GUKOL-91563 format. One line per 5 residues: for each residue x, y, z of C-alpha. Coordinates in steps of 0.001 Angstrom, whole numbers, plus 500000, padded with zeros to 6 digits. Layout:
N
X:Y:Z  ...
//
This chain:
291
494841:482845:505160  498042:484823:506105  499901:487382:503215  503113:485710:504186  501846:481796:503535
500454:483146:500151  504040:484822:499360  505450:481678:500143  503568:479182:498330  503905:481843:495575
506457:480210:492745  505836:483144:489843  505632:486539:489913  502148:487935:491238  500249:490626:491338
498262:492672:494358  495727:495891:494813  495351:498619:497104  491963:500047:496869  490980:503164:498764
487224:503019:500453  484724:506118:499005  483480:508354:501859  480148:508266:500586  478178:505096:500362
476573:506276:497459  479978:505414:495589  479805:501889:496725  478519:500592:494028  481075:501759:491693
483928:500771:493711  482556:496718:493697  482034:497209:490061  485581:498140:489607  487066:495537:492225
484803:492943:490441  486481:493683:487228  489954:492909:489067  489182:489642:489936  489709:488474:486601
493611:488615:487046  493718:486837:490554  495234:489125:492647  497694:487626:495596  495665:489600:498039
494230:493344:498148  494816:496139:501004  492354:498719:501735  493029:501843:503445  491397:504874:505181
492106:508393:504741  494293:510624:506705  492426:511758:510134  491160:507881:510350  487657:509459:508798
486523:506273:506766  488042:503564:509077  484699:502220:509508  484353:501958:505724  487895:499880:505695
486080:497334:508309  482912:496854:506101  484640:497016:502855  487344:494026:503513  484629:491961:504820
482865:492547:501596  485886:491903:499474  486505:488760:501351  482816:487426:501509  481379:488486:498142
484697:488902:495733  486586:486257:497041  489513:488019:497777  492196:487968:500554  491782:491506:501698
494138:493059:504192  493067:495926:506516  495017:499301:506850  495341:500230:510623  497109:503178:511677
497888:505051:514738  495214:507697:514116  492852:507931:517037  494029:504762:518532  493591:503372:521764
493456:499842:523140  489676:499505:523060  488974:501110:520089  491796:498744:518116  489963:495728:520039
487047:496595:518708  488434:496672:515098  490575:493556:515277  487873:491580:516393  485721:492413:513998
487796:491167:511342  488830:488261:513091  485296:487204:513331  484803:487932:509810  487437:485944:508735
489963:488430:507837  493530:487646:508511  496135:490158:507786  496231:493852:508518  498910:496486:507726
500148:498604:510420  501020:502191:509368  501333:505119:511967  499348:507176:509767  499649:510505:508257
498567:513983:509373  494968:514592:509116  494106:517304:506231  495481:520547:506239  498112:519491:508851
501806:518496:508402  502914:517321:511663  501819:513983:513095  500495:514241:516551  499800:511220:518219
496550:510491:519997  497728:508632:522676  501388:508198:524296  500633:503730:523890  500585:504150:519669
503156:506715:518599  504441:504238:516216  503692:501854:513521  505949:499621:515726  503584:500370:518559
500696:498842:516384  502794:495914:515419  503516:494890:518844  500242:495184:519967  498497:492626:517000
501119:490140:517559  500476:489969:521541  496788:489895:521381  495769:488315:518279  498912:485980:517523
497319:484664:514361  496741:487869:512500  499091:488259:509800  500952:491864:509883  502056:493598:506990
504181:496976:507186  504953:499990:505261  508814:500540:503566  510062:503886:502173  512741:502794:499459
513925:507216:499907  513080:507172:503464  509826:508663:505596  509842:512281:504826  510088:512436:508877
513319:510520:509162  516473:512094:509633  518455:509332:506987  517478:506838:504912  519511:504773:507493
517527:505640:510364  514405:505321:508483  515590:501424:507506  516206:501124:511630  512949:501773:512112
511901:498964:509541  513811:496688:510858  512396:497064:514190  508755:496532:513177  509858:493561:511279
511557:492276:514559  508565:492524:516358  506207:490737:514289  505808:492545:510696  505766:489467:508319
506521:491108:505144  506678:495009:503700  504730:496566:501442  506561:499987:500063  505752:503563:499479
505512:504250:495733  508817:505256:493803  509283:505773:490064  513146:505170:489691  513566:500931:489989
517056:501346:491442  515730:502744:494416  513953:499721:495339  516728:497286:494486  519065:499313:496542
516656:499311:499667  516202:495845:499543  520166:494974:499316  520766:497151:502101  518093:495869:504039
519679:492125:503851  522659:493830:504804  521050:495216:507848  519635:491628:508297  516103:491913:507259
515352:488900:505570  511478:489178:505094  509856:490077:501647  509343:493678:500812  507045:494148:497625
507493:497187:495530  504507:499842:495339  503748:501095:491793  501157:504045:491118  499797:504477:487904
499943:507997:487704  496147:509268:486096  496177:513366:487206  499515:515277:487309  498468:517337:490210
497496:514440:492108  500678:512969:491693  502194:515899:492972  500195:516091:495941  501401:512816:496700
504493:513687:496261  504646:516309:498329  503265:514509:501356  505170:511204:501413  508310:512042:500112
508745:510227:496871  510229:511569:494368  509999:511455:490450  512155:511448:487052  512744:514999:485848
511838:513271:482339  509152:511674:483450  507105:515094:484801  508224:516757:481996  506754:514181:479881
503489:514096:481651  503373:518070:481569  503470:517737:478035  500805:515171:477508  498403:517318:480226
499194:520165:477706  498702:518503:474776  495524:516560:475549  494597:517235:479193  493727:514099:481503
493294:511701:479397  496815:511956:477529  498526:512297:481425  496863:508980:481654  498183:507575:478834
501798:508339:479735  501255:507147:483394  500038:503865:482438  502406:503194:479788  505452:504232:482255
503529:502138:485108  504146:498878:482566  507267:499409:481894  508080:500119:486102  506535:496776:486715
507777:494536:483846  511406:495693:485016  510742:494994:488554  509535:491552:487871  512379:490678:485190
514772:491922:487872  513411:489711:490589  511072:491551:492500  508521:488616:493948  505096:490668:492655
503922:493947:492112  501678:496300:494741  499639:498523:492841  497887:501705:493874  495079:501403:491622
493180:504431:492810  490066:502181:492371  490745:502632:488414  490141:498984:487008  490862:499533:483564
494386:500901:484485  495394:497981:486278  493650:495481:483903  495824:497018:481051  499029:497137:483333
498717:493072:484236  497741:492141:480857  501030:493492:479640  503243:491844:482421  501516:488308:481188
500690:487252:484651
//
């Protein structure tokens, strides 16, 4: 089923999850064990990403099919411009369609590890909007989500310019957007309001990251252009000095609980949790939300 139809049919707040496929297949049993635990909270959908450079794209296809067939999730596969050409994209999309997977998240993609600039592999697929157009032309029944950046994409000249790109992706066939992580909820609500003023009326779902590791957070922020409040960073640093990774995770999950609850209380349609494949933290957050 298309995710946009699930969103429109929902009358109460929902939660959805993003999974990151393990590179090595010997880690798959632990991955599916974590995913299986999250079935208990009945997420509206789950998305499956792959690493910078497209290194685990084949795993993404295998995993979304298994998440649908074995765990009864409604999965959404990430699809990027990295190493994209029409033949490879059709092969991937045909695989999804054959398996009954009805949704993709169309993204430009990140540079390979160790590189700072994105270099498209073809002139045909330089931007996420190119993917959206390609998918809607050849697979009109496929549901398409796109990315939004409340603090702008790091390579955009301004937030206004970046929102223009979002409007183009939605106009070409994107049915909803999922935001990059953020930690200041006012940025999300300001972004949604501005999108409405620009004529964008499709759902924009907030992405929330439960911080489990301080070093990992700093790497993510450096890559995606998001920011974290100074007081929150100081609290995380103090927790690390006091009790190491476990104390950082405790602070990070508590913050995510408060952030997600405020988002829902203030009118967000749902919350998309970047799980880092950590079932326990996500279960704790969803329990606190009362969903």
